[in-house]
N, C-alpha and C positions, 0 to 999 in steps of 0.2 A: 332520535337520529341526530348525530352530531354533524355540523356543517362548518366549514372554514372556507373563507374566500381570500386569497392573496391578490390584492388589487394593485393595478397600475405599474407592475414591474416589467422589466424587459425579460420575456420568457424565451429562454434558449433550450431547446430539446433537439439534439443532433439526430436521434432516431426518427423523430417526426418532422424533421426539417423545419422546425419552428424557430424564429428569431425575430421578435417584434414586441411591442407593448401589448399586454393583455392581462386578464384575470385568470387565475387558477382556483377552481372550486373543487373541494373535496367533501365527500359525503360518506360518513361511517367508514373512514380510514382508507378510502380509495379516490383516485381521480375521477371526478364526475364530469367536468367540462373545463375546456380551456377556450377563452374567446374574450371579446370586448363587452364591457358594461354588463357583466353577469348579475343575475339577481342575488342581492345580499340579505334578503329577508331572513331573520332569525339566525344569521351566521355570525361567527367570530371573524372580524375583517382585520386583515393586516395590510397596512398601506406600504407597498414596496416601490413606490415611486423613486426612480433614481437608482434602483438596486437591480441585480441579476437574479432572476428566479430560475432555477435549474433542477433537473432530477437529482434525487439524493445522491450525494457522493459516496463512492465505494472505495474502501481501502482494502486491497487484496492481501496485504502483507503486514500483519501486526503480531505482537508478542504480548499476550495477556497474562502470562505467567501462572495462571491458575488451571489445574491444580499444582500444588507443590512449592511455588514460590510467591505465595501471597504477600510476603513482606515487600516485594518489589512492585506488584500490580495485582489487581484482581479483575475478574470480568466486569464487576460493577464500575470500578474506578476507570478502567480502560475505556469502558463504553461512554463514561461521562466526559473523558477527555476527547473521544471521538466526536461526540456531539458538539463540543465546543470548537472543534476544528471544521465543523461543517459536514462531517460524515455521518450518513445514516445507516451504513452497513460496513462491517469489518470482518475480516477472515483471519483468525488466529492460527498461528503456526502450532506444530504438534510438539515442540521440544519443551514440554512440561514434566512434571514428575508425579506420577508415572507419565511416560510418553503417551501420546495419543496415537496408539497403534492398534487399538481394538475397539469394538462397538461399546463396551462398557465405559471407557473413558469419553469417547464421543458423546455418548448419551448423557453423561454427566455434564459436559460442557453445554450441550444443547439445553438441558433441563435448567441449569444455573442461569444461563442466558436468558431463558423465557421468563424467569422470576425476577432477575436483578438487573439486566442490561436494558438501558434506555434507547439502544439501537439495535439493529438486527445483527446477529452473530452467525456466521457461516464457517464452521471449523474446517481446517485442512488436516487430513490424516497423514500419518508417517508412511513413508515408503517401505522401510524395513522395520523389523521388531527391534524396539528399543533405539531406533535410529543408529544402529550399529553397522548397517551396510552389509549384512550377511545373509539374512533371511527375510523374505517378503512378509509384510505385515498382513493383518486380515483386511484387505482392501474391500472385498464384497460386502462383508457385514458392516464395515464402517460407512460405506455408502448408503446402505439401508438406514443406518443411524443418523445420517445427516451430513457427511463430509462432501465437499464440492471439488476437491483436488487432492493430490498426495505429494508430499515433500518431506525430505529429511532436513529441512532448512537449518542451517547452522552447522551441519555435518554433511558434506557432499558424499554421494554414493560413489566410492572410488573403484569399486569392482565393476567393470564395463559389462560383464556377463549378468550380474544382478540388475544393473540398470536396464539392460535389453529386456530382461524378463518383466521387470516392472512395467516398462513402456507396453509391452505386448498385453499384459494382464490389464493395465489401466484402460488401454484401447477398447478392450472388451466390455468395460463398464462406462465408457464415454467419459472418462475422467481425465483432466490434463495432468502431466507429470511436471512438477516444478523442481528445478535443482538449484541448489547454491553452488555455483560453479567455482570450484577451488581445488587444485591439485595440491593436496596436504604435504606432499614431499617437496614441492617447490616453495611453498609458503611457511614451512616448519620453523617455528621460533620468531616469526616476523611480528612486528608491532605496527608498523605503518608502511606506506607505499615506498618501494625501493627506488631511491633516486638521490639527487644532490642533497634534498633537505634531510633525508634519513642519515645520510653519511655525515652532514654537518652536525646533526643532533647526537650522533653515535647511537642510533636506535636500529635494530635489525629490520631489514626491509622485506616486503611482500611484493614480489615482481608482478607486473601486469600479466605476464605469461602464465602465472598460476590459474588465472581466470581463463585465458584465452585457449590454453590446451584442453581444458575441461569443456568449454563451449563447442570447440571443433569436434571433440569426441562425441558429444551428445547429439550434435546436429547430424553426424553420420548415423548414429543409432536411431534417431527419429526418421531419417530416410529410410532406413532398413526396415523399421517396424511400422511406419505410417501413423505412429502415435502423435497426439497433440502434445507439444513440448514447450515449455516456458522457462525462460532464464530469469531467475530472481535477481533483483538489484543489480543490473548490469552496470559496470563502472569503466571498462577499458575500451579504448577506441577500436582495437582489432576485433574485439568480441562484438561491438556494434556493426562492424563492417561484415562479419561472417553472418550475423543474423539478417542483415539487409540482403545479402546474397542468397541466403536460404529462402527468404520470403519471395524474392523475385523468381526463384525456381519453383514457387508454389507448395512448398513445404508448410504444413500446419504448425508453424513456429512462432512464438511470441516472446516478448520480454517486457519488463518493467524498469522504470528507473526512479530512484528516490531524489527527493529535493536536495539533499545534502551533496549528492554526487554531480548535479549540475550547478549548484549554487556555490560550492567551495572547492578548492583544490589544495594540494599539500603545502604550497607556499603560504597559504593563509592560516595554517594551524598556529595557534599560540603554543610555544615550545613546551612540551611536557604536560600539557593540559589534557587531562584524561577525558574531558568532554568532547575532544576531537578524535578520540579512538573508536573506530568502528570497523567493521568488516563487511564487504570489501573496504579497504582503506581509502581515504581521500586521495585521488589520483593526481597525475600531472594536469596542468591547465589544458593541454591538448585533449586529454581524456574527457574532462568536463565539457569541453566545447563539442566533441564528438557525440556525447549523451544528449546535449542540448539539440544539436542538428538531428539526431535520431527521433527525437520527440516532434521535431518540426515537420520532418518529412515522412512520418508514419512508420518508421522502423521500430520504434519503441511505442507500444500500444496503450501503456497505462502509467500513471504516476502512483506509486505506493510509498508509504512512509517507512517501513521496516521499523516501525515504533518498538524500541528495545529498552524498557525501563530497567535500571539497576539502582539499588539504594546507595546512599552515600558512603555507607561502611564498606561497600565493595568497590564502588566506582573511584572514590577519592583516595586511591593508593598511587604508588609509583606507576608510571606509564607502563612499564613492562609487566606489572603484576595485575593491573585492573582488567576488568572484563570488556569485551568489545560491545559497542552499541550506544545509541542515543535516543531520546524522545523524538517523536516526529509528528503526532497527530495534530497538534494545536498550531503548528507552524507551517504546515505543508502548503496550504492555499496562499498564505502571504508570500512565501518563497517563490511559489510558481508564478505569481503575479509579478513579482519584483524582477525576476530573471528571465521570464519568457514572454509575458504579455506586455508589460510596460516598455521594454526595449523593442517591441515589435516583431519578435521572433515568431510568435504564434498569435492567433486571433482569440478572442474570448470564447467563441464557439469551439475552437480546438481544445482550449483549456477544459471546457466542460466535457468534451468527449473523452479526454484523457482520464477524467475522474468519474465517468459514468458508463457510457456505452463501451468504452475500451475494456475495463475490467469485468463488466457485466457479460460481454461476449466471450472473453477468455474463460470464464468460469461457468458459462451457460446459466446465469443467474436471471431470474425474472425481475429484474430491476433496471434502473437507468433510463427511464422514460417517464414522460408525463402524459402518455396516450390514455384515453378514456378507459377506465377499468383497472389501470395499473395501481400498484400499492401507492398510498399517499405519502411517499418519501420525498421530501423537497428540501433543497438547500438554497438559502437566500444569502447572497453576499454582495459587498460593495467593491467597487474598483478603487474608490479613493479615500475611504475612512482611514484616518491616520491613528495608529495605535502602537504601543510598545510592548513586546512580549516579556512578561515577568514570570520566569519559571517557578518562583515561590508561590504563585497564585495558580499554578497548574492543577487540573483535576486529577492528573496522574499522582500515584503515591511515590513516584521517584522524581528526581531533579536533574537528571544527566542531559543537559542540552548546551550546545555551544552557541545558541542564539539568545540567550538571557540578556535582556537590555537592548535587543535589536529593534530598531523602529520600522514599522511597515506602512505601506500605502495600499490599503485594500485588504479585505479578509472577511470571514464569515460574520453574518449579522443574525441569523436565526436558522435552526435546525428543526425540521418536522419529520416525525416518524409515525407512519400509520394514521396520519391526520391530526397528530397531536404535537404541540411544540414541546420539545425535550430540551431546547437551549435557545436563549436569545440574549443579545447584549442589553 
């Protein structure tokens, strides 16, 4: 029998309404007890005095690139980066090669993760075959194989009729539909946010309207079908306002935000630096402010990284030629503390909720709590530890981050999965 006791930490569990100094005991990979002065006989003891002890963080939006693009990332390397970022569970998107649009690919990912990943991996399956937006994927068999949602992330479902059918079908299986909201006709050829900065740099712009019109369409379809609908990496202020309105009307609609969309805006881009190229692009400062406000008032229910590794041979090209996407797993908590908690925009408890019960609820995962009998997934972090992010020491196989050399105050200290330490400083 394995026994671990995390002692003297400030335990925050939004689902159990816990927030106070306590011990957390785990036995054989599950939470056994939370309370003061627990028995430590025969246990591995971790002294968490001065630290936050929370349910294991969940990242509901990552790209692990396997199968097909293992030169950029693998399930094993991505999981190690996740653990170093304080995440105990991650959800890889289906834009692999082959696309995760059938039970065979889903089973491959699940099997590889069970052997090689140091964190939990919950795959997300494609909405359409090949993510081509034309014919529905094998949603039912993928669910049996282990998917927790469907999405063609990276490729929006442009055909409204196909999206309607996907929502109706997914509703029957109890799966949320996640869409990368982008009207490809409006964004065609764009490299960054359309505005004064893009004009000054001579780069083609992607207007906020390309996101807004797709969000508006999908919200109408969600109302029509009654499906659980989720907006991936929301970035535009009008999109946030529409989701807020839909939620106030009682629709089963949710959305997520990435740290880079509330931490950065287009004026802060280093000119022509490909590490600042992502999709959705960095928006105007008013959009970043709207995303932060959405996180504070509950409109945005989760923080997700959209961890998108690319090797230097692909990313370090001319801005117009390089792919979209940046790393995110190892800097997410530090950025959330810097831009949300330390300025007083949200409480530490709210931060924990955005990384735990929020994504767990959206995806119906049996995670995100320290209740007795729950899986022994725990994230331990500091509010004050000073550290500097060195992308060259990242556990990821790629190095595409705009936060290299960025100093942080607060961040992950230890990550526990199924009662075992998988990372610690």
